[in-house]
C-alpha positions, 0 to 999 in steps of 0.5 A: 489711096492704095488698096482701096478695094480691101477697105470698101464694102462690096459695091452691090451691098452699098447700092442695095443699102442706098435704095433701102435707106431711101425707100425705108423698104426692102420690097421697094428697094428690090423692085427698083433694083430689079432683084428679089426682096430676099436678095436685097435683104442678103446684100444688106446683111453682107454690108452689116457683117462687113461693117460689124454694125447694125444699119437697120431696125427691122419692123413689121413691114418696113425698116428704120435706119439706126443712128449709125445707119443714118450717118452711113446713108448720108455718105453713101448716098452722096458718094454714089450720086457723085459717081452717077453725076460724073458718069453722066457727064462723060457718058453720051448725052442720050443717058440723062439724069431723071428728076420726078416732080409731083404737082397739082393740076393748077401748079403744074399747068400755070406755074411749073410748066411755063418755067421748065424751059429755063431749068432745062436750058441750064441743065440739058442732061436732066430729064424731068418727069411731072406727076400731076394730081390733085390728090397728095402723093406719097413721095417715098412710096411713089418715087417722087423726088420733090413736090409742089403742094398747096396747103398749110405746110404741115404734112407728116414726114415731109419738109416744107419750104414756103414759096408764095401765098395765094389769094382768090379773086374773080377773073374773066376774059375782057370780052366777057364783060361786053354786054354782060350784066353789071359786075361792080360788087360781089353780089353781082356775081349771082347774075353771072355764069360762074366757073367752079373748080369741083372735087373733094380737094377743092370744096373748101375754096370754091365759089360757095366759100368765096361768096359767103366769105364776102357776105353774099347770101347764096340762094338754093337755086345757085348753080355753076359750070364745074370742072375737076381740073383748074386748067379747064376752069381757066380755059373756059374763062379765057373762052369767055364762058364766065367768071372763074376764081383766079389764084394769085401767083398762078394767073398773074401772067394771064392778067399781065398779058390782059388775057384775063381781067379782075372785074372787081377788087374783092378777094379772099384767102384761107392763109394757105400757101404753095410749098416745095416739099421733100421727104424729111430727114433725107439729104437731096442728091446733087442733081435734086438740090440743083432743081430745088435751088432753081425752084426757090430762085423762081419763087423769089423772082416771082415775089420780087 
């Protein structure tokens, strides 16, 4: 294509537009680009004047893409990502692509982390960062590319893809049962040390919920060994300190390896599932799409 330079807007204005369109915030875009908010706003005005159209509607503390802006964003983001991808391919390996993933403690510890080696072997030039928290993050505001969440799948401004369902059931180390009190029915659990996942995000699926859901009358004297991290809960169970609630889909490998066992078959579910979440209305960059495809492949393999 001849005379390409005369047909394209200034590159800086395209970069500023892509960041502002992705964050829907001039402030966050400016922070990412290392410039002032005024400079980012000026670049957007340059681009709009060059195109002769309005790309954003200015709101009180944010911006919203116009219809032409949404169409333009798709093209600009894909084009810049393609340039970045090829640049990374020919640049020395010390300059990796970065993907930031958010996940709960349980999902990060027992589902995502054990599988990451497979993705990294396929894509050695992709740098993965995992933001671990049981408090839901704002993907757009916190710079998160994709997330793994547990719930009903209905989250505002997020596109959610169901990966697998979760059932809860008692688990313990095989050695724990040796010499312990009988454990044949749910009521017997009251005579055992129960390891609980504490904290506000988990009160709807703790031991009180599980026992009552299995028609066990919980006495006022009932007490547990509590942790606010599922990783600690399972480690305590592996150490033989008591019985924990195991979440299907997360601890299946520990059961398959006989490191944990199910002393009784009773289980309970809220009907929730693990979902892959992304900001709605945004087309993932090529490197992000590869990670998404890999997550879906891993989940499908687990279900099979």
